[in-house]
Backbone as a chain_set.jsonl record, in Angstrom:
{"seq": "MAALEREIETYNRELSTLLAQQGKYALIKGSDLVGTFDSYQDALTAGFQKFGLEPFLVKLIAATGHVACFTRALQPCQA", "coords": {"N": [[0.862, -1.187, 0.008], [0.573, 2.214, -0.841], [2.21, 5.14, 0.517], [0.284, 6.809, 2.902], [-2.067, 6.003, 1.716], [-4.146, 4.572, 3.008], [-5.008, 6.531, 4.788], [-6.013, 8.487, 3.032], [-8.123, 7.018, 1.904], [-9.667, 6.812, 4.184], [-10.317, 9.519, 4.638], [-11.871, 10.014, 2.324], [-13.991, 8.231, 2.771], [-15.128, 9.307, 5.096], [-15.921, 11.812, 4.222], [-18.558, 12.807, 3.636], [-19.636, 13.246, 6.158], [-17.673, 14.932, 7.231], [-18.002, 17.248, 5.728], [-19.706, 19.007, 7.005], [-18.007, 20.505, 8.466], [-16.558, 22.03, 6.706], [-13.757, 23.689, 5.407], [-12.191, 23.541, 7.658], [-9.501, 21.519, 9.035], [-8.716, 18.126, 8.676], [-7.391, 15.618, 10.733], [-5.867, 12.604, 10.249], [-5.115, 9.276, 10.93], [-4.147, 6.287, 9.748], [-6.966, 4.278, 9.627], [-8.461, 5.935, 11.188], [-10.205, 8.857, 12.027], [-8.858, 11.341, 13.62], [-9.377, 13.914, 14.523], [-10.716, 17.274, 14.012], [-9.583, 20.507, 13.042], [-9.125, 24.069, 13.4], [-7.059, 25.31, 12.03], [-4.363, 24.583, 9.734], [-1.844, 24.481, 10.924], [-2.518, 23.955, 13.636], [-3.595, 21.364, 13.376], [-1.41, 19.958, 12.387], [0.498, 20.269, 14.436], [-0.878, 18.863, 16.484], [-0.846, 16.327, 15.317], [1.957, 15.702, 15.242], [2.495, 15.766, 17.996], [0.956, 13.614, 18.895], [1.667, 11.425, 17.236], [4.335, 11.558, 16.609], [7.069, 10.973, 14.528], [5.78, 9.219, 12.894], [3.851, 8.451, 9.945], [1.06, 10.545, 9.107], [-2.019, 12.106, 8.104], [-2.895, 15.382, 7.238], [-5.521, 17.195, 6.116], [-7.259, 19.598, 4.178], [-10.699, 20.164, 4.627], [-12.944, 19.849, 2.128], [-15.407, 20.254, -0.392], [-14.739, 19.788, -3.002], [-11.717, 18.665, -4.534], [-8.449, 19.953, -5.142], [-7.416, 19.956, -8.418], [-4.787, 18.877, -10.396], [-3.383, 19.068, -13.554], [-1.401, 17.143, -15.615], [0.694, 16.55, -18.406], [2.228, 14.432, -20.826], [2.686, 15.22, -23.312], [4.558, 17.216, -24.335], [5.638, 20.116, -26.029], [8.503, 21.066, -27.943], [10.567, 23.814, -26.956], [10.077, 26.934, -28.572], [12.202, 28.753, -29.107]], "CA": [[-0.004, 0.011, 0.0], [1.354, 3.44, -0.942], [2.209, 6.014, 1.687], [-0.926, 7.534, 3.21], [-3.219, 5.526, 0.962], [-5.205, 4.251, 3.949], [-5.518, 7.827, 5.306], [-6.81, 9.103, 1.981], [-9.356, 6.255, 1.856], [-10.436, 7.209, 5.38], [-10.87, 10.854, 4.34], [-12.938, 9.886, 1.336], [-15.093, 7.513, 3.45], [-15.726, 10.223, 6.073], [-16.13, 13.133, 3.645], [-19.935, 13.309, 3.738], [-19.771, 13.736, 7.51], [-16.741, 16.023, 7.404], [-18.39, 18.485, 5.008], [-20.327, 19.936, 7.943], [-16.908, 21.304, 9.017], [-15.828, 22.437, 5.538], [-12.824, 24.806, 5.693], [-11.324, 23.103, 8.719], [-8.515, 20.524, 8.644], [-8.892, 16.791, 9.298], [-6.205, 14.844, 11.096], [-6.195, 11.197, 10.054], [-4.038, 8.277, 11.1], [-4.679, 4.99, 9.348], [-8.413, 4.3, 9.355], [-9.064, 6.724, 12.241], [-10.306, 10.302, 11.988], [-8.414, 11.73, 14.927], [-10.079, 15.157, 14.929], [-10.719, 18.396, 13.066], [-8.908, 21.678, 13.627], [-9.404, 25.314, 12.683], [-5.922, 25.676, 11.151], [-3.417, 23.543, 9.322], [-0.798, 24.393, 11.952], [-3.042, 23.252, 14.783], [-3.733, 19.922, 13.063], [-0.051, 19.419, 12.239], [1.03, 20.222, 15.781], [-1.528, 17.728, 17.169], [-0.336, 15.099, 14.716], [3.327, 15.449, 15.718], [2.416, 15.465, 19.407], [0.374, 12.295, 19.092], [2.265, 10.33, 16.442], [5.78, 11.76, 16.423], [7.505, 10.955, 13.136], [4.968, 8.24, 12.124], [3.035, 9.159, 8.957], [-0.309, 10.877, 9.338], [-2.503, 13.015, 7.069], [-3.657, 16.6, 7.535], [-6.139, 17.574, 4.837], [-8.337, 20.577, 4.207], [-11.994, 19.587, 4.351], [-13.543, 20.617, 1.047], [-16.338, 19.455, -1.225], [-13.994, 19.391, -4.205], [-10.309, 18.711, -4.321], [-7.642, 20.676, -6.144], [-7.027, 19.058, -9.518], [-3.642, 19.356, -11.164], [-3.364, 18.343, -14.803], [-0.084, 16.981, -16.153], [0.715, 15.839, -19.66], [3.545, 14.069, -21.372], [2.685, 15.728, -24.682], [5.221, 18.502, -24.297], [6.182, 20.576, -27.31], [9.833, 21.701, -27.771], [10.595, 25.292, -26.825], [10.168, 27.584, -29.855], [13.081, 29.922, -28.855]], "C": [[0.883, 1.259, -0.016], [1.226, 4.266, 0.324], [0.93, 6.79, 1.776], [-2.163, 7.11, 2.429], [-4.411, 5.212, 1.885], [-5.839, 5.551, 4.5], [-6.415, 8.515, 4.27], [-8.136, 8.362, 1.797], [-10.276, 6.628, 3.02], [-11.066, 8.577, 5.154], [-12.055, 10.76, 3.402], [-14.204, 9.194, 1.93], [-15.844, 8.457, 4.362], [-16.192, 11.568, 5.516], [-17.561, 13.644, 3.803], [-20.225, 13.831, 5.136], [-18.91, 14.956, 7.753], [-17.215, 17.348, 6.795], [-19.153, 19.487, 5.877], [-19.281, 20.865, 8.567], [-15.997, 21.835, 7.887], [-14.991, 23.703, 5.877], [-11.899, 24.54, 6.828], [-10.362, 22.037, 8.176], [-8.723, 19.229, 9.414], [-7.529, 16.215, 9.566], [-6.547, 13.416, 11.082], [-4.965, 10.353, 10.19], [-4.641, 6.91, 10.789], [-6.139, 5.09, 8.988], [-9.158, 5.128, 10.402], [-9.063, 8.209, 11.912], [-10.005, 10.771, 13.414], [-9.168, 12.976, 15.429], [-10.042, 16.17, 13.789], [-10.209, 19.623, 13.799], [-9.169, 22.901, 12.75], [-8.286, 25.722, 11.714], [-5.058, 24.471, 10.836], [-2.346, 23.357, 10.409], [-1.28, 23.701, 13.187], [-3.122, 21.739, 14.593], [-2.353, 19.279, 12.963], [0.638, 19.283, 13.596], [0.436, 19.051, 16.567], [-1.037, 16.402, 16.634], [1.051, 14.735, 15.195], [3.334, 15.118, 17.201], [1.916, 14.065, 19.662], [1.108, 11.174, 18.417], [3.747, 10.462, 16.175], [6.114, 11.762, 14.958], [6.802, 9.858, 12.312], [4.124, 9.043, 11.121], [1.609, 9.364, 9.408], [-0.721, 11.911, 8.28], [-3.211, 14.209, 7.69], [-4.204, 17.079, 6.201], [-7.252, 18.579, 5.065], [-9.658, 19.921, 3.831], [-12.693, 20.432, 3.293], [-14.397, 19.666, 0.19], [-15.624, 18.976, -2.5], [-12.505, 19.527, -3.89], [-9.637, 19.516, -5.413], [-7.173, 19.663, -7.193], [-5.846, 19.665, -10.264], [-3.567, 18.467, -12.418], [-1.924, 18.344, -15.337], [-0.186, 16.233, -17.474], [2.106, 15.504, -20.048], [3.711, 14.622, -22.762], [3.292, 17.115, -24.707], [5.793, 18.85, -25.645], [7.583, 21.21, -27.022], [9.683, 23.192, -27.69], [10.847, 25.918, -28.19], [11.086, 28.845, -29.739], [13.859, 30.34, -30.064]], "O": [[1.853, 1.331, 0.739], [0.279, 4.119, 1.096], [0.519, 7.39, 0.783], [-3.191, 7.784, 2.477], [-5.55, 5.554, 1.567], [-7.058, 5.639, 4.651], [-7.462, 9.062, 4.618], [-9.165, 8.994, 1.561], [-11.492, 6.742, 2.863], [-12.245, 8.765, 5.454], [-13.108, 11.348, 3.648], [-15.332, 9.561, 1.602], [-17.073, 8.422, 4.406], [-16.785, 12.371, 6.237], [-17.749, 14.828, 4.082], [-20.996, 14.779, 5.282], [-19.344, 15.91, 8.4], [-16.874, 18.425, 7.283], [-19.24, 20.668, 5.54], [-19.633, 21.899, 9.134], [-14.806, 22.06, 8.102], [-15.463, 24.631, 6.534], [-10.896, 25.24, 6.974], [-10.411, 21.698, 6.993], [-8.885, 19.231, 10.634], [-6.622, 16.307, 8.739], [-7.437, 12.996, 11.823], [-3.908, 10.663, 9.641], [-5.538, 6.441, 11.491], [-6.518, 5.896, 8.138], [-10.382, 5.029, 10.492], [-8.023, 8.762, 11.555], [-10.833, 10.603, 14.31], [-9.539, 13.068, 16.599], [-9.422, 15.945, 12.749], [-10.379, 19.762, 15.011], [-9.399, 22.794, 11.546], [-8.534, 26.39, 10.71], [-5.031, 23.483, 11.57], [-1.993, 22.233, 10.765], [-0.53, 22.914, 13.766], [-2.782, 20.952, 15.476], [-2.166, 18.151, 13.42], [1.291, 18.274, 13.861], [1.167, 18.327, 17.243], [-0.832, 15.457, 17.395], [1.304, 13.576, 15.523], [4.111, 14.265, 17.63], [2.41, 13.39, 20.565], [1.175, 10.069, 18.957], [4.354, 9.573, 15.578], [5.488, 12.499, 14.196], [7.183, 9.6, 11.17], [3.727, 10.173, 11.406], [1.008, 8.479, 10.016], [0.136, 12.517, 7.637], [-4.044, 14.043, 8.581], [-3.445, 17.339, 5.267], [-8.062, 18.455, 5.983], [-9.735, 19.203, 2.833], [-13.0, 21.6, 3.532], [-14.133, 18.469, 0.079], [-15.892, 17.883, -2.998], [-12.089, 20.375, -3.1], [-10.206, 19.728, -6.484], [-6.597, 18.63, -6.853], [-5.895, 20.814, -10.705], [-3.68, 17.245, -12.323], [-1.308, 19.399, -15.491], [-1.056, 15.378, -17.641], [3.06, 16.182, -19.666], [4.789, 14.502, -23.343], [2.621, 18.084, -25.061], [6.363, 18.0, -26.33], [7.787, 21.813, -25.968], [8.775, 23.77, -28.288], [11.747, 25.477, -28.904], [10.721, 29.902, -30.254], [14.63, 31.298, -30.001]]}, "num_chains": 1, "name": "protein.A"}
């Protein structure tokens, strides 16, 4: 399983409930929603206090995610 894959699955599973707190940040470890926080820094601090250097996810609660589009069809520079 890829890094944080379980945490992302947990976020997606809990999203319908989390949307009531849209704009806050979710702290997730494995399959557990640890809590929600008003700021990214608060969630990150709580994650490090609770889990140390073990991986955990802090994610902005939003109805839609940021989509980045990448392509391999690059054209040479016309300089």
